[in-house]
N, C-alpha and C positions, 0 to 999 in steps of 0.2 A: 551465096555468101562469099565474101572474099576473106583473105587471111587477116584483115584488120577488124572484121566484125567482132563484136563482143562474144566471147566464148561463154556458153551457159552450161554449168555442171549441175546435175541433179544429185543432191546429197540425201542420204537416208540411213537409218540405223538407230543406234542408241539402245536403250532398254525402255521398257514400259514404265519403269519406276520414275515418279516425280523426283527431280534432282539427279537424274541419271548422269553418271560421269561421261559415258560415251556420247550422250546427247550434248553435253557441254563441250566435248572435243569437236563434235560436228559443228556446233555454233562457233567455236574458236576458229575452225577451218574456214568458215564463211568470212571471218574478219581478216584472214591471211591470204585471200585469193590474190593472184597476181593482177597487175594493171590490165584492164581490158577484158576482165572475166568476172563472173559472178557465180555464187553458189545458191541454188534454189533448193530449199529443204522440202522434201516430199514426205508427207505424213503417212506412217504405216500403222499407227496404233489402232485404228478402227477397222482394219482389213479382217474380214471373217476367215475362219479356217478354210483352207482349200478344199473344194468339193467339185469334181469334174461335172457333176450334175448341174452345177450353177454356171458353167462356162458360157452358155448361151445368153444368160441374163445376169452378169456379175453385178455385185454391189457397187454403188457410186464411189465408195472409197477405193475400190480396185481400179475403176475406170480413171479416176483422178490421178492415182499413183502411176498408172501406165502412161497417161498423157504427159505428166511431168517428165518422165524418163524419155518418152518418144520425142518430145520437143527439145530435149537437151542435146548438147554436143558430146557429152560424156557423163560419167557418174562417179560418185564417191560413196563408199560404204564405210561406216564407222561401227564397229561391233565390240560388244563385251564378249566374254567367254563364259559359257555355261557348260559345266561338266565336260571339259576338254573340247568343246565344239561351238557351233553357231547357235544362238538362241532360236528356239522353234518359231517364234513369231517373225523373225527376220527371214529365215528360210521360207516360211509360208508366203511372205510378201514377194520374194524372188520367184517362187513357184507360180503365183498368180500372174506376175509380170511376164512370164515366159510362155504362157498358154492362153489362147490357142496361137496367138502371134507373139513371137519372142522379141520384146522391145530392147533387149540387150545385144542382140545380134549385130556385129560389126561396130559396136560402140567401144570407146576407150574408157577404161575405168581405173580406179585406184581404191585401195583398202587401207584403213587404219584400224588399230585395235587398242583397247585400254582395259586394264583389269586392276583390281586391288592386290593381286598376287604378283609373284616375282616374274612369271612368264609373260605377262602383259597381253594376253590374248593371242599369242603366236599360233597356237593350235587351231583356234577359230579362223584365223586368217588363212591357214593352210587349207582348211575345209572349204572356205569360200572360194579360194583360187580354183580348187577342183571343180566346183559347180560352174564357175564362169568359163572354164575351158569348154565344158559341154555346151554352154549357152553361146559360144562363138564370140565372146567379148575379149578384147585385148586389155589385159591388166598390166599396169605399170609396175615393174618389180622393185625398183630402187628409188629412193631409199625406203627401207621398211620402217613404218611408223608403228612401233610397239611400245605402248606406254605402260610400264609396270608401276605398281604402287600408286596408281592414279589418285587415290584418295588423299595422298600426302602431297600431290603436285598441283592440284587444282582446287580452288575454293568455291564457295556457293555462287559467287559472281562470275565464275568461269575464268578467273585469272590464273594463269600458269606461273608456277615457280620453277619450271623445268625448261631452261633455255635450250637444252639439247633437243627435247621433243619438239619445241616450237620451230627450231631450225630445220629439223627433218620434215615437219609438216609443210613448211614453206617450200622446201625443195621438192617434195613429192607433188604438191599442187602445181608448182611451176613445170615439172616434168609432164604432168597430166595435160595442162593447158598447151604446152609446146607441142605435144604429140597430136592433139586435136588440130592445132594450126598447121602442123606439117601435113596431116592427112588432107586438110582443106586445100592446101597448096598443090598437093599431088593430084587431087581430083580436078583442079582447075587447069592444070597443065596437060592433062590427058585429052 
């Protein structure tokens, strides 16, 4: 691949609820991708609970999820916050994708969060960042996209009324794609 090739980002997260605000943020992110890049949404709702006994013959939903991430240049996680942390089903998907072969290793990623509360999922983001340190992924740190009171800022059609959040989303996605392109260039000059 050269620096001009389309950058593919695997996006996942949201909540399992129909009409999930975080899922709408993920879909909005897909529409805000910089030129020459695309967001491929990886489905996690059908992934079974992690069980090491099943690692030799994982469910097709696990295999498909891992494939989307493995074939991407980077990843984006959009999370709500449950009880000051990451939703269990999201952590479960990350656990499956990291074993026995870690598809996050050496990948560049970014995190966004949204919540109906004032903190906007900041604590869930912190926990996710800790997990990705262990998984040897490089997470883009700035700008932080933390959307508080999301139920007041996005409607059923996914339309935002928060220009600040949209601006930060665009900037974070641009930083993510630029980091992928920089790494490509570095690998091609070595």
